[in-house]
Structures are given as C-alpha cells and as structure tokens.
C-alpha positions as CSV (number, residue, x, y, z in Angstrom):
1,V,92.5,61.4,125.1
2,C,92.6,61.2,121.3
3,G,91.2,57.7,121.2
4,H,93.8,56.4,118.6
5,R,95.6,53.1,118.8
6,A,99.1,52.9,120.1
7,R,102.1,53.8,117.9
8,N,105.3,51.8,118.1
9,Y,108.1,54.1,119.1
10,G,110.7,51.3,119.7
11,L,112.5,51.9,123.0
12,F,110.0,54.6,123.9
13,A,106.8,52.6,123.1
14,S,103.9,53.2,125.4
15,A,100.5,51.6,125.8
16,N,99.2,55.2,126.2
17,S,100.7,56.4,123.0
18,M,98.2,58.2,120.7
19,Y,98.0,58.0,117.0
20,S,96.6,60.1,114.1
21,P,94.9,57.6,111.7
22,Q,95.1,59.8,108.6
23,I,98.9,60.1,108.8
24,D,101.1,57.3,107.6
25,I,104.1,56.4,109.7
26,N,106.3,56.7,106.6
27,D,105.3,60.3,105.9
28,E,108.0,62.9,106.4
29,T,107.9,64.8,109.7
30,I,108.9,68.5,109.5
31,F,110.3,71.0,112.0
32,Q,111.2,74.6,112.0
33,V,111.5,77.7,114.1
34,S,108.1,79.5,114.1
35,T,109.3,82.8,115.7
36,G,111.5,85.6,114.4
37,Q,115.2,85.5,114.2
38,G,117.5,87.1,116.7
39,R,117.6,87.1,120.5
40,S,114.2,87.0,122.3
41,A,112.8,85.8,125.6
42,V,111.2,82.8,123.9
43,A,111.6,80.9,120.6
44,I,109.0,78.4,119.4
45,I,110.1,75.3,117.5
46,R,107.2,73.4,115.8
47,I,107.3,69.7,114.8
48,S,104.6,68.2,112.7
49,G,104.0,64.8,111.3
50,A,103.9,61.1,112.2
51,R,107.2,61.1,114.1
52,A,106.5,64.3,116.1
53,V,105.9,62.5,119.3
54,E,108.8,60.2,118.8
55,A,111.0,63.2,118.2
56,Y,109.7,64.8,121.5
57,L,110.4,61.6,123.5
58,R,113.9,61.3,122.1
59,I,114.9,65.0,122.7
60,T,113.5,65.0,126.2
61,N,114.6,61.5,127.2
62,K,111.1,60.7,128.3
63,E,109.1,57.5,127.8
64,K,105.5,58.6,128.1
65,T,103.6,60.4,125.4
66,P,102.6,63.9,126.7
67,K,98.9,64.6,127.3
68,P,97.3,66.6,124.5
69,R,96.7,70.3,125.0
70,F,98.4,70.4,128.4
71,A,101.6,72.5,129.0
72,R,104.5,70.8,130.8
73,T,108.1,71.7,131.4
74,C,111.0,69.6,130.2
75,T,114.7,69.5,129.6
76,L,116.2,69.0,126.1
77,F,119.2,66.9,125.3
78,D,121.1,66.1,122.1
79,S,121.9,62.6,120.9
80,E,124.9,62.3,123.1
81,G,123.0,63.2,126.3
82,T,124.4,66.8,126.5
83,M,121.8,69.2,127.9
84,I,120.7,71.9,125.3
85,D,118.1,73.8,127.3
86,A,116.2,73.5,130.6
87,N,112.7,74.6,131.8
88,V,111.4,74.3,128.3
89,L,107.6,74.6,127.9
90,S,106.2,71.8,125.6
91,L,102.7,71.4,124.1
92,F,101.3,68.4,122.2
93,F,98.4,68.8,119.8
94,C,97.1,65.4,118.7
95,G,96.0,65.2,115.0
96,P,93.6,65.9,113.5
97,K,92.8,68.5,116.2
98,S,95.9,70.6,115.4
99,Y,96.9,73.4,113.1
100,T,98.2,71.1,110.4
101,G,95.8,68.2,111.1
102,E,98.8,66.1,112.1
103,D,100.4,65.4,115.4
104,V,102.1,68.6,116.4
105,I,104.7,69.3,119.1
106,E,105.7,72.8,120.1
107,L,108.8,73.5,122.1
108,H,109.0,76.9,123.7
109,V,112.7,77.3,124.3
110,H,114.8,80.2,125.5
111,G,115.3,82.7,122.7
112,N,119.1,82.6,122.5
113,P,120.2,81.8,119.0
114,L,122.7,79.3,120.4
115,V,119.9,77.4,122.2
116,V,117.8,77.4,119.0
117,R,120.6,76.2,116.9
118,G,121.3,73.4,119.3
119,V,117.7,72.2,119.3
120,M,117.5,72.4,115.5
121,Q,120.8,70.4,115.1
122,A,119.5,67.7,117.5
123,L,116.2,67.3,115.6
124,S,118.0,67.3,112.2
125,R,120.0,64.2,113.3
126,M,116.8,62.2,113.9
127,E,115.7,59.7,111.2
128,G,112.6,60.7,109.3
129,L,112.8,64.4,110.2
130,R,113.7,67.4,108.0
131,T,113.4,71.1,108.1
132,A,110.2,72.6,106.8
133,Q,110.0,74.7,103.6
134,P,108.4,78.2,103.7
135,G,104.6,77.8,104.3
136,E,104.8,74.0,104.6
137,F,102.9,73.8,107.9
138,T,100.1,75.8,106.4
139,R,100.2,73.7,103.2
140,R,99.7,70.6,105.3
141,A,96.8,72.3,107.0
142,F,95.2,72.9,103.6
143,E,95.8,69.3,102.4
144,N,94.2,68.0,105.6
145,A,91.2,70.3,105.1
146,K,91.9,72.4,108.1
147,M,91.8,75.6,106.0
148,D,90.5,76.5,102.6
149,L,92.5,78.5,100.0
150,M,90.9,81.8,100.8
151,Q,91.7,81.4,104.5
152,I,95.3,80.7,103.6
153,E,95.5,83.8,101.5
154,G,93.9,85.7,104.4
155,L,96.6,84.3,106.8
156,S,99.3,85.4,104.3
157,D,97.8,88.9,104.1
158,L,97.5,89.1,107.9
159,L,101.2,88.3,108.3
160,T,102.2,91.1,106.0
161,S,99.5,93.7,106.9
162,E,100.7,97.1,107.8
163,T,97.5,99.0,108.5
164,E,94.3,98.4,110.5
165,A,92.2,98.2,107.4
166,Q,94.4,95.4,106.0
167,R,94.4,93.6,109.3
168,S,90.6,93.7,109.6
169,Q,90.1,92.5,106.1
170,S,92.6,89.7,106.3
171,L,91.1,88.5,109.7
172,L,87.7,88.3,108.1
173,Q,89.1,86.3,105.3
174,L,91.1,84.1,107.7
175,K,88.0,83.4,109.8
176,G,86.3,82.0,106.6
177,R,83.7,84.8,106.3
178,F,84.5,85.4,102.6
179,G,84.9,81.7,101.8
180,L,81.4,81.0,103.2
181,R,79.9,83.4,100.6
182,Y,81.6,81.6,97.7
183,D,80.5,78.2,99.1
184,E,76.9,79.4,99.4
185,W,76.9,80.5,95.8
186,R,78.5,77.2,94.8
187,E,75.9,75.1,96.6
188,R,73.1,77.0,95.1
189,V,74.4,76.7,91.6
190,L,75.2,73.0,92.2
191,R,71.6,72.4,93.4
192,G,70.3,74.0,90.2
193,L,72.7,71.8,88.2
194,A,71.5,68.7,90.0
195,Y,67.8,69.5,89.2
196,L,68.6,70.3,85.6
197,E,70.5,67.1,85.0
198,A,67.6,65.2,86.5
199,T,65.3,66.6,83.8
200,I,67.9,65.5,81.2
201,D,68.4,62.0,82.5
202,F,64.9,61.1,83.7
203,A,62.3,63.4,82.1
204,E,61.3,60.8,79.5
205,D,61.1,57.9,82.0
206,E,59.7,59.4,85.2
207,A,56.3,61.0,85.4
208,D,57.2,63.1,88.5
209,V,60.1,64.9,86.7
210,A,58.4,67.8,85.0
211,E,60.9,69.7,82.9
212,E,59.1,73.1,82.8
213,E,58.4,73.0,86.5
214,I,62.0,72.3,87.4
215,I,63.3,75.0,85.1
216,A,60.8,77.5,86.5
217,K,62.0,76.5,90.0
218,I,65.8,76.8,89.5
219,R,65.9,79.8,87.1
220,P,64.9,82.5,89.7
221,E,67.6,81.2,92.2
222,L,70.2,81.2,89.5
223,M,69.2,84.7,88.5
224,E,69.6,85.8,92.1
225,V,73.1,84.3,92.3
226,E,74.1,85.9,89.0
227,D,72.9,89.3,90.3
228,Q,74.8,89.0,93.5
229,I,78.0,88.0,91.7
230,G,77.5,90.9,89.3
231,K,77.3,93.3,92.2
232,A,80.4,91.8,93.8
233,L,82.3,92.3,90.6
234,S,81.3,96.0,90.4
235,D,82.9,96.8,93.7
236,T,85.5,99.1,92.1
237,R,88.2,96.8,93.4
238,R,87.9,98.0,97.0
239,G,89.1,94.7,98.4
240,E,92.3,94.8,96.3
241,M,92.8,98.5,97.2
242,I,92.7,97.7,100.9
243,R,95.2,94.9,100.3
244,H,97.6,96.8,98.0
245,G,96.9,100.3,99.0
246,V,94.9,103.3,97.5
247,K,96.9,105.0,94.8
248,L,97.3,108.7,95.5
249,G,99.1,110.8,93.0
250,I,100.4,114.4,93.5
251,F,100.4,116.4,90.2
252,G,101.1,119.9,89.1
253,A,103.5,122.2,87.3
254,P,107.2,122.3,88.2
255,N,108.2,124.1,91.4
256,V,104.7,124.3,92.9
257,G,105.8,122.2,96.0
258,K,104.8,118.7,95.1
259,S,107.9,117.1,96.7
260,S,107.6,119.4,99.7
261,L,104.0,118.3,100.0
262,L,105.0,114.6,99.9
263,N,107.6,115.2,102.6
264,A,105.1,117.1,104.7
265,L,102.5,114.3,104.5
266,L,105.1,111.7,105.5
267,D,106.7,114.1,108.1
268,D,110.0,112.9,106.6
269,K,112.4,114.0,103.9
270,R,111.8,111.3,101.2
271,A,111.9,113.5,98.1
272,I,114.6,116.0,97.0
273,V,113.3,119.6,97.2
274,S,114.9,122.3,95.0
275,D,114.1,125.6,93.3
276,I,115.4,124.2,90.0
277,P,112.5,123.3,87.7
278,G,112.5,119.6,86.7
279,T,114.2,118.3,89.9
280,T,111.8,115.4,90.1
281,R,112.2,113.4,86.9
282,D,110.7,110.1,87.9
283,V,107.8,109.0,90.0
284,V,108.7,108.8,93.7
285,Q,106.5,106.2,95.4
286,V,106.1,105.8,99.2
287,N,103.7,103.7,101.2
288,M,101.8,105.7,103.9
289,N,99.5,104.6,106.7
290,L,96.7,107.2,106.5
291,G,94.5,106.8,109.6
292,G,94.6,103.0,109.4
293,Y,94.3,102.8,105.6
294,P,97.1,101.8,103.2
295,V,97.9,104.6,100.7
296,N,100.6,104.5,98.0
297,V,101.7,108.1,97.5
298,S,103.4,109.1,94.3
299,D,105.2,112.3,93.7
300,T,105.4,113.0,90.0
301,A,107.5,115.1,87.6
302,G,106.2,118.6,87.1
303,I,104.0,118.8,84.0
304,R,104.9,121.3,81.4
305,T,105.0,121.5,77.6
306,D,108.3,123.3,76.9
307,V,110.6,120.4,77.6
308,T,113.7,119.4,75.6
309,D,115.4,117.1,78.1
310,P,114.4,113.5,77.0
311,I,114.7,112.3,80.6
312,E,112.4,114.9,82.0
313,R,110.0,114.3,79.0
314,E,109.9,110.6,80.0
315,G,109.1,111.6,83.6
316,I,106.2,113.8,82.5
317,S,104.9,110.9,80.4
318,R,104.9,108.7,83.4
319,S,103.1,111.4,85.4
320,L,100.4,111.5,82.8
321,E,100.0,107.7,82.9
322,L,99.8,107.7,86.6
323,A,97.1,110.3,86.5
324,K,94.9,107.8,84.7
325,E,95.6,105.1,87.2
326,A,95.4,107.1,90.5
327,N,92.4,106.4,92.8
328,L,92.9,109.8,94.4
329,S,94.6,112.7,92.6
330,V,95.9,115.8,94.3
331,F,96.5,118.9,92.1
332,V,99.1,121.4,93.6
333,V,99.4,125.0,92.6
334,D,101.7,127.8,93.8
335,A,99.5,130.4,95.4
336,S,101.6,133.5,94.5
337,S,102.7,132.8,91.0
338,T,99.3,131.2,90.0
339,I,97.4,134.3,91.3
340,T,99.7,136.6,89.4
341,N,99.4,134.6,86.1
342,I,95.6,134.5,86.3
343,L,95.2,138.2,87.0
344,T,97.8,139.1,84.3
345,K,95.9,137.0,81.7
346,R,92.7,138.9,82.6
347,A,94.5,142.2,82.3
348,N,96.0,141.2,78.9
349,K,92.6,140.2,77.6
350,E,91.0,143.5,78.7
351,G,94.0,145.5,77.4
352,G,94.4,143.6,74.2
353,E,98.1,143.4,74.5
354,K,100.1,141.1,72.2
355,D,102.8,138.7,73.2
356,D,106.4,139.3,72.3
357,K,108.6,136.7,70.6
358,D,109.2,135.0,74.0
359,G,105.5,134.6,74.7
360,D,105.6,137.2,77.5
361,T,103.9,140.6,77.7
362,D,105.0,143.8,79.4
363,R,102.2,143.4,81.9
364,E,103.3,139.8,82.7
365,R,106.8,140.9,83.4
366,K,105.6,143.8,85.6
367,A,102.6,142.3,87.3
368,P,103.0,142.6,91.0
369,K,102.1,139.5,93.2
370,D,99.7,141.6,95.3
371,S,97.7,142.9,92.3
372,Y,94.5,141.2,93.3
373,S,93.5,143.1,96.4
374,Q,89.8,143.3,95.5
375,N,87.3,140.6,96.3
376,D,86.3,140.3,92.7
377,E,89.9,139.5,91.8
378,A,90.0,136.8,94.5
379,S,86.8,135.4,93.1
380,L,88.3,135.2,89.6
381,V,91.3,133.4,90.8
382,A,89.2,130.9,92.8
383,H,86.8,130.3,89.9
384,T,89.7,129.7,87.4
385,L,91.6,127.3,89.7
386,L,88.5,125.3,90.7
387,D,87.2,125.1,87.1
388,S,90.6,124.0,85.8
389,T,91.1,121.4,88.5
390,W,87.6,120.0,88.3
391,K,87.6,119.7,84.5
392,R,90.9,117.9,84.6
393,G,89.4,115.3,86.9
394,Y,91.5,116.0,90.0
395,D,89.9,115.2,93.4
396,V,91.8,117.6,95.7
397,L,93.1,121.1,95.0
398,V,96.1,122.1,97.2
399,V,97.0,125.8,97.0
400,N,100.6,125.8,98.4
401,K,102.9,128.6,99.5
402,I,100.2,130.7,101.1
403,D,102.9,132.0,103.5
404,K,103.9,134.3,100.6
405,L,100.6,136.0,100.6
406,S,99.5,138.7,103.0
407,D,96.8,137.8,105.6
408,S,94.1,139.9,103.9
409,H,94.9,138.3,100.5
410,R,94.9,134.8,101.9
411,H,91.6,135.3,103.7
412,S,90.0,136.8,100.5
413,L,91.2,133.9,98.4
414,Q,90.1,131.3,101.0
415,S,86.6,132.8,101.2
416,A,86.3,133.0,97.4
417,M,87.5,129.4,97.0
418,F,84.7,128.0,99.1
419,E,82.1,130.3,97.7
420,N,82.9,129.2,94.2
421,K,83.0,125.5,95.2
422,A,79.5,125.8,96.7
423,A,78.2,127.5,93.6
424,K,79.5,124.8,91.3
425,G,77.1,122.2,92.6
426,T,77.4,118.5,91.7
427,I,77.0,118.3,87.9
428,P,79.7,116.2,86.2
429,V,81.8,118.0,83.6
430,Q,83.5,116.5,80.6
431,N,87.3,116.8,80.7
432,E,89.0,119.3,78.4
433,E,91.0,118.0,75.5
434,G,94.7,117.5,76.3
435,S,94.3,117.8,80.1
436,E,96.8,116.2,82.4
437,K,94.2,113.6,83.4
438,G,94.4,112.0,80.1
439,G,92.1,113.7,77.6
440,S,88.4,114.3,77.0
441,H,87.3,110.7,77.3
442,L,87.5,111.0,81.1
443,I,84.8,112.5,83.2
444,S,85.6,114.8,86.1
445,P,84.4,113.9,89.7
446,A,80.7,114.3,90.4
447,T,81.5,116.9,93.0
448,P,83.9,119.8,92.9
449,P,87.4,119.1,94.3
450,M,88.2,119.4,97.9
451,I,90.2,122.6,98.6
452,H,93.1,123.1,101.0
453,L,95.3,126.1,101.4
454,V,98.7,125.1,102.8
455,S,102.3,126.1,103.4
456,C,104.6,123.1,103.3
457,T,107.5,125.0,104.6
458,Q,105.6,126.3,107.7
459,Q,103.4,123.1,108.0
460,T,100.3,125.4,107.8
461,G,97.1,123.5,106.9
462,I,98.9,120.1,106.6
463,E,96.9,118.5,109.4
464,E,93.6,119.6,107.8
465,L,94.8,118.3,104.5
466,V,95.7,114.8,106.0
467,N,92.2,114.7,107.6
468,G,90.7,115.6,104.2
469,L,92.6,112.9,102.4
470,H,91.6,110.4,105.1
471,Q,87.9,111.3,104.4
472,K,88.5,110.9,100.6
473,V,90.0,107.5,101.1
474,E,87.0,106.4,103.2
475,E,84.7,107.6,100.4
476,I,86.7,105.6,97.9
477,L,86.6,102.4,100.0
478,A,82.9,103.1,100.9
479,I,83.7,102.9,104.6
480,S,81.6,104.8,107.2
481,P,83.5,107.6,108.9
482,E,81.5,107.1,112.1
483,G,83.8,104.2,113.1
484,A,81.2,101.5,112.7
485,N,82.0,97.8,113.2
486,P,84.9,97.0,110.8
487,E,83.3,93.7,110.0
488,S,80.2,95.4,108.7
489,N,82.4,97.9,106.8
490,L,84.9,95.6,105.3
491,E,82.7,92.6,104.4
492,G,79.9,93.4,102.0
493,A,81.0,93.3,98.4
494,R,84.7,93.3,99.4
495,I,85.0,89.5,99.2
496,I,87.3,89.9,96.2
497,T,90.8,90.6,97.6
498,R,93.0,89.3,94.7
499,E,92.9,89.3,91.0
500,R,92.7,85.5,91.1
501,H,89.3,85.8,92.8
502,R,88.1,88.3,90.2
503,K,89.2,86.2,87.3
504,H,87.4,83.1,88.5
505,L,84.3,85.0,89.6
506,R,84.1,86.8,86.2
507,A,84.2,83.5,84.4
508,C,81.5,82.1,86.7
509,H,79.3,85.1,86.1
510,E,79.7,84.7,82.3
511,S,78.8,81.0,82.6
512,L,75.7,81.8,84.6
513,Q,74.6,84.4,82.1
514,H,75.0,81.9,79.3
515,A,73.2,79.2,81.3
516,L,70.2,81.5,82.0
517,S,70.0,82.4,78.3
518,L,70.0,78.7,77.5
519,L,67.2,78.1,80.0
520,G,65.2,81.0,78.5
521,T,64.4,81.8,74.9
522,D,67.5,79.9,73.6
523,R,66.4,76.6,75.2
524,D,69.1,74.0,75.4
525,E,69.2,72.1,78.7
526,V,72.3,70.1,77.9
527,L,74.4,73.2,77.1
528,A,72.9,75.0,80.1
529,A,74.1,72.2,82.3
530,E,77.6,72.4,80.9
531,E,77.6,76.2,81.7
532,L,76.5,75.5,85.2
533,R,79.2,72.9,85.7
534,S,81.7,75.5,84.5
535,A,80.3,78.0,87.0
536,V,80.6,75.5,89.9
537,H,84.2,74.7,88.9
538,E,85.1,78.4,88.9
539,L,83.6,79.0,92.3
540,A,85.3,75.9,93.7
541,A,88.7,77.1,92.4
542,I,88.4,80.2,94.5
543,V,88.3,78.4,97.8
544,G,90.5,75.5,96.6
545,R,87.9,72.7,96.1
546,V,89.6,71.7,92.8
547,D,93.2,70.8,91.8
548,V,95.2,74.0,92.6
549,E,98.7,72.5,92.8
550,Q,100.5,75.1,90.8
551,L,98.7,77.9,92.6
552,L,99.7,76.4,95.9
553,D,103.4,76.6,94.9
554,V,103.0,80.3,94.3
555,I,101.1,81.1,97.5
556,F,103.3,79.2,99.9
557,R,106.5,80.4,98.3
558,D,105.6,83.9,99.8
559,F,105.1,82.5,103.3
560,C,107.7,82.9,106.0
561,I,109.6,79.9,107.1
562,G,108.0,78.2,110.1
563,K,104.4,79.1,109.2
C-alpha cells in the first residue's frame, strides 16, 4: 500500500486507488515500447505519469487499481471493446517508488508487431497520454531525483557498451560509485566554505569565532581535496579510453604488411591488400574487442619520402598525425627486405662504395636475402631495428613475413632480437629529429618495444601478438592482469569518463588552488570564499546539482526511445 489518497478516475474511481502526491493530475502521461523492434516472445510497453493507472484501467476494462509490485495477467481491449491481446502480464509501480518517480505501468504483451501496434494505438487515443521522446523516462527519473547526472551517463554508456571493460565501468557509474566521490569532495569544500563565511560575517561580533583557528582547521582539508582532485586529473584519461577505446595505430613503410596485419588481428578482410606500394592512402579505422577491452585499430598509409602523388602524400600526413595521438603504436617491418637493406648498408659502409644517380649501389642490387647467415649479422639487424623502433617512440615491433626466411635465419634473428632488447635496459631515449612519431620533442617509451615475429599470410605468431597487445592495453589502463575484482580495477582514479567531467573538475581544481593561496600568504578571506563557491558549483555541475537544462537535451537525445 502506497498510503496516498484516492484519485478520481471517473467511471473507474475506487476507494482503494493510490496516488503519487508529487505528480499533478494535469501533468502529461507518456508511454512507449521499451524493448527492441521486430518479432520477439515478449514486448514491454511502459506508461508513466499521473494517468498511468487510469490508462491501465481503461485498456483492461478493470475497475480496481492493481496492487503495487505484484504481477497479474489481464486482457487488453481497444476503445471499441475489440480484444488486442490476452494473457498479458502487468505490473504497477507506485510513485515515488518507481524508475521515474511517478506511477508506472508495465504491460508485457506478446512480441508480434501487430499486437504492439494495436496497444500503442489504443493508448494514443486516450486523453492526456502521448508517446515518449527518446530518453524521456530517464529524464523524469532525473527530475524526480531518482538518479543523478553521472548515473544517467552511466546508463547511457551501459546501453551502448560493447566490451566487458566498458560494461564494468558503466555499471560502477550507474550504481553511483563515481558520483559519491564527487559528492564527498563537494561536501568537504562546502563545509570549508561555511566555516570561512562564518569568520567573515561574525568574526567581529562573536568571541567564539576565531579567524586564525578556523582557517587553520579548514586549510588542511581543502589541501587534501585539492590533492585528490589533482591525482584524478592526472589519470592519463584512462576512463575516457575505456569509454571510447584505446587508440592503436599500425605504422611502417609501404608493402610491409600493415593491412595484412590488420586483417589478421580482426580475422576478417577489412583492408585491401596488394603488392602495389601506396595501396592504403587513407587511415582505415576499425573497432576491436581485445580480450574485453575496446580498441580502435587504425591501419595507416605507408610512410616514405619519395612521394609525388598528392593523395598518397595526404595519407602519409594523416599517418604522422595519428602517430602523435595513438595510445599504442605498432611498427611493422618486412623481415626479408629489411634484413637485406641493413646488411647492405653495413657492407657499403665497410667497402666505401658510392651511390649511383638512382641512389642504389651495385651491392644493393646484388645483395642476396640470405646474406646474414652469421650470428653477428643477426645481432646487427636486431640492434638496428630495435634502436630505430625505440627512438621513434613505437611500443611494439612486428617483424612480418618471416615465412620468407629459412628456419636457421629466423631462429638466429629471434634470439638476437631478445638478446638486444634485454641489453637495452629501461633508460628513456630522446626521439630522433624527423622521426615518424613526430620529431625530437617526443620521448621514446621507458622500456624497449615489445617484439613479435609473425607471418600474416600463414597466421604464424598472430595469437602471441594478440596476447602481447592485450598485455600492453592493460598496462595503459593500469589494470591488473591477474583478473582482480573489476570494481577495484576500474574505480580508483577513473572517475572521469567524459570530457565534461574533466572540464568541470579542472575548473574546480584551479579554484581550490586560488582559494588556498588566498588563505595563505595572499590573505583575502572574501575572495577565497568566492573561489570556494566556484569550486562547489563546478563539482555540483558534474552530478547535476545545478541547472543543466541544455546539457540534458544533449544527453537524452542520444538515448533509445522507451528508456
């Protein structure tokens, strides 16, 4: 029993009718299908608002208000008494104890589109009812304080999540775990503001209001909040990466197998593969579920300098830009041609031969692919490749087309690769000027790149590469590989899941810094109080404690109809 007074339903009035006091009888009542389109076993039609129970009584030809939170079967009729559906399951949620905070009726009808259409038509003919706009049920839940803004964003992310990491993060946000942290900070800053304003308003009149004592009391707590927010802002955008996907770029010269690698990773033919250099002229982007983590994989145009085609030049330019933005970069080389080039350059250097007008030497044209049979040659190749990859700032080195090498050569190269990687240690190296990663202002990774020898055509080493990339993604997102509780992994500093959160939190952090300065050497309590008010406002905006009407229009526009 809801304990509300009776509502007048005209012919269907009942002394047992229940009423939600916060909802005015003249408010619009909305209805909509809350399940997917097409044929299904069951379709759910939700009705919310002051006339929800009235609509239920009319469409079922019943006279008694249903008991809240008890399922019952009924038959549905249109306004002319024609049966629409039978054995329908109905549920009544009395406001404010419902999803929207209003009276809510759910009709679980048979999922034939003809049945659904018939029910929708019958409801649309009732006075005071209209179809709901996308996200309108959830908007009413927000307006009736059933959910805060972060929970609504979490619900939106949950409905569109495609990986386990996205689902786990959105569930934490929907449960209110992230919003609680913002509310905690807001309450602590608000408490400091209240004490500070007390010193301003009453310090001259009240003996028990000691200005220095109060400032000494609130300043440490404000410093702690400022420190916590600063740490949250330095999270390397991990929350946003989980929501949008980790950016993985595949880079390298033309014809090294970048598109083949993309297809091998996806186990699908997404990119065109050809022996003609410059086949990929634009960035090909594909979303990938990598062991439960969202990854946006980009296959880029082959990077080379001798380009005259303006379209290919633009593709290379985009590749270089993407290299700066990528969270995880994979550098691909062709095993056979790369080995030949490196050994030829060494031979040229030792022999002192000069290039001809085309930039080639006799030794380059004649150099056999198997000219590196000795271990020292394999070591040279490994050292050159690793050093070049590391200094350019790439995270993963993929040596492709190893099927073109003999077994002995492949084993020698593999051993030399890992020996050279171990010898390089973990000292950061400044990028070389003009590198593919964007120039000398970038610093290479603190550890040498991960190495994988693969053959995309024969699928050799692909599984190991996928496992290695999965490990790299976990490192980027700072997630334990041991499979710890996802709540402990995904909470922490990852309370920022949208740019909106970051914008408000950054503004709050700046206001707190200014306030602390004004409470220190630059003493000005009035200006400090104003900065604290600004900080409180910014935190309140994140969870929707202030006027966010325009923001709501954007958020609910992206919701599905019926939610």
